[in-house]
C-alpha positions in Angstrom: 15.6 111.8 59.2 18.5 111.7 61.7 17.5 108.2 62.7 17.4 107.0 59.1 20.9 108.4 58.4 22.1 106.8 61.7 20.8 103.3 60.6 22.2 103.7 57.1 25.8 104.4 58.4 25.7 101.5 60.8 24.2 99.1 58.2 27.4 99.2 56.2 29.5 98.0 59.2 28.6 94.4 60.1 28.0 93.8 63.8 27.8 97.5 64.8 24.0 97.8 64.7 23.6 94.6 66.7 26.1 95.7 69.4 24.6 99.1 69.7 21.2 97.8 70.6 22.0 94.5 72.1 24.9 95.1 74.5 23.6 98.2 76.4 20.1 96.7 76.6 21.3 93.4 78.1 23.9 94.8 80.4 21.9 97.8 81.8 18.3 96.5 81.9 18.6 92.9 83.0 20.9 91.3 85.6 21.4 88.2 83.4 23.2 87.8 80.1 21.0 88.1 77.1 21.2 85.7 74.1 22.2 87.1 70.7 19.4 87.6 68.2 21.6 87.3 65.1 22.9 84.0 63.7 26.0 85.6 62.3 27.5 86.1 65.8 26.5 82.7 67.2 29.5 80.5 68.0 32.0 83.2 67.0 34.7 84.6 69.3 33.4 87.5 71.4 34.2 90.8 69.8 35.2 93.9 71.5 32.5 96.3 72.8 31.8 98.7 70.0 29.5 100.9 72.0 32.3 103.3 72.8 32.9 103.9 69.2 29.4 105.4 68.6 29.3 109.2 68.6 27.1 109.4 71.7 26.9 113.2 71.7 25.6 113.2 68.1 23.0 110.6 68.7 22.4 111.4 72.3 18.6 111.5 72.2 18.3 108.3 70.3 20.8 106.4 72.5 19.1 107.7 75.7 15.6 106.7 74.5 16.8 103.2 73.7 18.8 102.6 76.8 16.6 104.2 79.4 13.0 103.8 78.1 11.9 101.8 81.2 13.3 104.2 83.8 11.1 106.7 85.7 11.9 110.4 85.8 10.1 110.9 89.1 12.0 111.6 92.3 10.8 112.5 95.8 11.4 116.1 95.0 9.2 116.0 91.9 6.5 114.2 93.8 6.4 116.9 96.4 6.3 119.5 93.7 3.2 117.8 92.2 1.5 117.6 95.6 2.1 121.2 96.2 0.7 122.1 92.8 -2.4 119.9 93.2 -3.1 120.4 96.9 -1.1 123.4 97.9 1.7 123.6 100.5 1.2 121.8 103.8 -0.1 124.0 106.6 2.2 123.4 109.6 0.5 126.0 111.8 -2.9 124.4 112.1 -3.2 121.3 114.3 -5.0 118.3 112.7 -8.8 118.2 113.4 -10.5 114.9 114.0 -13.0 113.9 111.5 -16.6 114.6 112.5 -15.6 116.9 115.4 -17.4 120.3 115.7 -17.0 123.0 118.2 -20.1 124.7 119.8 -20.5 128.3 118.7 -21.7 129.6 122.1 -19.4 127.6 124.3 -19.8 128.0 128.1 -17.8 126.0 130.6 -19.4 123.1 132.4 -18.3 124.5 135.8 -18.7 128.0 137.1 -15.7 129.2 139.0 -17.4 132.6 139.7 -20.4 131.0 141.4 -21.4 132.7 144.6 -21.8 130.3 147.6 -25.1 130.8 149.5 -24.8 131.2 153.2 -25.3 128.1 155.3 -28.8 127.8 156.9 -30.4 125.6 159.5 -31.9 123.2 157.0 -28.9 122.9 154.8 -28.5 119.2 155.6 -31.9 118.4 154.0 -31.9 117.6 150.3 -33.1 120.4 148.1 -36.3 120.0 146.3 -37.0 123.1 144.2 -40.2 123.2 142.2 -39.8 123.4 138.5 -41.3 126.7 137.3 -43.2 126.7 134.1 -41.6 129.1 131.7 -41.0 129.4 128.0 -37.6 127.8 128.4 -37.4 124.3 126.8 -36.6 121.3 129.0 -33.6 119.1 128.5 -35.9 116.2 127.6 -37.7 118.2 124.9 -34.5 119.4 123.4 -33.0 115.9 123.1 -36.3 114.5 121.6 -36.5 117.2 118.9 -32.8 116.8 117.9 -32.6 113.1 117.4 -30.5 112.0 114.5 -32.2 110.4 111.5 -30.8 107.0 112.5 -32.2 107.3 116.0 -35.6 108.3 114.6 -35.5 105.3 112.3 -34.8 102.8 115.0 -37.4 104.3 117.4 -40.1 104.2 114.7 -39.2 100.7 113.8 -39.4 99.6 117.4 -42.8 101.4 117.8 -44.2 99.7 114.7 -43.0 96.3 115.9 -44.6 96.8 119.3 -47.9 97.9 117.7 -47.8 94.8 115.4 -47.5 92.6 118.5 -49.8 94.4 121.0 -52.1 96.5 118.8 -52.4 100.2 119.0 -54.4 100.2 122.2 -52.1 97.6 123.8 -49.0 99.7 122.9 -50.5 102.8 124.5 -51.3 100.8 127.7 -47.8 99.4 127.6 -46.3 102.9 127.4 -48.5 104.2 130.3 -47.3 101.3 132.5 -43.7 102.1 131.7 -44.2 105.7 132.9 -46.1 104.6 135.9 -43.4 102.1 137.0 -40.8 104.9 136.6 -42.7 107.3 138.7 -43.3 104.7 141.5 -39.7 103.7 141.4 -38.5 107.3 141.8 -41.0 107.9 144.6 -39.8 104.8 146.4 -36.1 105.9 146.1 -37.0 109.4 147.4 -38.7 107.9 150.4 -35.6 105.7 151.1 -33.2 108.7 150.9 -35.4 110.7 153.2 -35.4 107.8 155.7 -39.2 107.5 155.3 -41.1 104.3 155.4 -42.1 103.2 151.9 -45.8 103.2 152.2 -47.1 101.6 149.0 -50.0 99.4 148.1 -49.4 95.7 147.6 -50.0 96.0 143.8 -47.5 98.9 143.6 -44.9 97.0 145.7 -45.1 94.1 143.3 -44.5 96.4 140.3 -41.4 98.1 141.7 -40.0 95.3 144.0 -37.7 94.0 141.2 -36.3 97.5 140.5 -35.6 98.1 144.2 -33.9 94.8 144.6 -31.9 95.6 141.5 -30.4 98.8 142.9 -29.6 97.5 146.5 -25.9 97.2 145.9 -25.7 100.7 144.3 -27.6 102.3 147.3 -24.8 101.1 149.6 -22.3 103.4 147.8 -24.5 106.5 147.9 -24.3 109.1 150.7 -24.8 112.8 151.5 -27.9 113.4 149.3 -28.1 117.1 148.4 -31.1 117.2 146.0 -34.1 115.0 145.1 -36.4 115.5 142.2 -35.3 119.2 142.1 -35.7 121.7 139.3 -32.6 123.3 137.7 -32.2 126.0 135.1 -29.4 127.5 133.1 -30.0 131.2 132.8 -27.3 131.9 130.2 -28.2 129.0 127.9 -31.9 129.2 128.5 -33.0 125.6 129.3 -34.3 123.8 132.4 -34.8 120.3 133.8 -35.7 118.1 136.7 -32.8 116.3 138.4 -33.5 112.9 139.9 -30.8 113.0 142.6 -27.6 114.8 143.5 -25.5 112.8 146.0 -22.0 111.3 146.6 -21.3 108.0 144.9 -18.2 106.4 146.4 -17.1 109.8 147.6 -17.7 111.7 144.4 -20.5 114.2 144.2 -22.6 113.2 141.2 -25.8 114.0 139.3 -27.6 110.7 139.5 -30.1 109.6 136.9 -32.2 106.5 137.7 -33.4 104.5 134.6 -35.5 101.4 134.3 -35.0 98.8 131.6 -36.3 95.4 130.6 -33.1 94.7 128.6 -29.6 94.7 130.0 -27.5 97.8 129.4 -24.0 96.9 130.6 -22.2 99.7 128.7 -22.6 103.5 128.8 -23.2 103.6 125.0 -26.3 101.5 125.6 -28.0 104.4 127.4 -28.1 106.5 124.2 -28.7 110.2 125.0 -28.8 109.8 128.8 -25.1 110.9 129.2 -26.0 114.2 127.4 -29.0 114.6 129.8 -26.8 114.2 132.8 -24.2 116.6 131.5 -26.9 119.2 130.8 -28.1 118.9 134.4 -24.6 119.2 135.8 -24.1 122.4 133.8 -27.4 123.8 134.9 -26.7 123.1 138.6 -23.3 124.7 138.4 -24.8 127.9 136.9 -28.0 127.9 139.1 -27.8 130.2 142.1 -30.3 128.0 144.0 -27.5 125.5 144.6 -24.5 126.4 146.7 -22.3 123.6 145.4 -20.8 122.5 142.1 -20.9 119.0 140.5 -18.1 117.5 138.4 -19.3 113.9 137.9 -22.3 111.9 136.8 -23.9 108.5 137.4 -26.5 106.7 135.4 -28.1 103.7 137.2 -30.0 101.2 135.0 -32.4 99.1 137.2 -34.0 95.9 136.0 -37.6 94.8 136.6 -36.5 91.1 137.1 -34.3 92.1 140.0 -31.0 91.6 138.2 -28.1 93.7 139.7 -28.4 97.2 138.2 -25.6 98.6 136.0 -24.1 101.8 137.4 -22.3 103.9 134.8 -20.0 106.4 136.4 -19.0 109.5 134.4 -15.7 111.2 135.5 -15.0 114.9 134.9 -13.3 114.3 131.5 -16.2 112.2 130.3 -18.7 114.8 131.5 -16.9 117.5 129.6 -17.0 115.5 126.4 -20.8 115.0 126.7 -21.2 118.6 127.7 -19.8 119.7 124.4 -22.1 117.3 122.6 -25.1 118.7 124.6 -24.2 122.2 123.5 -24.3 121.2 119.9 -27.7 119.6 120.3 -28.9 122.8 122.1 -27.6 124.9 119.3 -29.4 122.7 116.8 -32.7 123.1 118.7 -32.3 126.9 118.9 -31.6 127.1 115.2 -34.8 125.1 114.4 -36.9 127.2 116.7 
């Protein structure tokens, strides 16, 4: 009703209605001058602005709706108010957590500062070789195998089916047995080398592992002070055990060394899949095992190749070992929850 009265008043005064809507619209909404929409003002002398004569207070709502219908009422303050209403106020006390990170429930440090050092004995210079006692404790290998991710299980199964399709079921079983045999012979030969013993192998066995031994020649030059060979370790607090390939210094750093054989090149640490977790698990076990009077802070994974290509040594510094130690603790917790 108010708008109709407003239009009736202005309709009796020529030019007023046109100026009310045209002039503010053109001047305030667009940077360029707008053409007139009425023929009666075309070609005439420009009249005075009649906008000031309008009772703006009386028709405040109508004038405001006409002159500012394209403007936004949002401001930075109102946006923040909406965010607070929808998501709550920002928490400035809690540090940001990386996506996908998870802390172990039963966290134990990788190193053991309270470890008691055993007295030095006459045969302390000989590498330790402790027999792995059979107990109800799960092994590191078993824990990792039973906590594989669905993606890892998928790719392993696909590889298995592909090999069976090429070799047949019996052929695949024989292929698997040969892989284990080659690994055992390779580890035995390395043990004999570290003990300064003559490698007494048959001609057929020598042919099988000769490529692997040639592959690791340049790595063996950087290894010294062997402290353990094929030795059992156990973590009493976390209740797991394992068999360590070697503990020795690599370029002056004491490391848990894991020897791996491969037919395909693995130039990056990520190519070794769960092997870094295995090494971290062995490091933690040694550091909390009273049978060892030393502590280890680094790891080394050596991937040897059957064709004699230079092996890839993957060194794990203390920071990297700590990262994989946390991942190992999560896998261990997952295994314990399942069993």
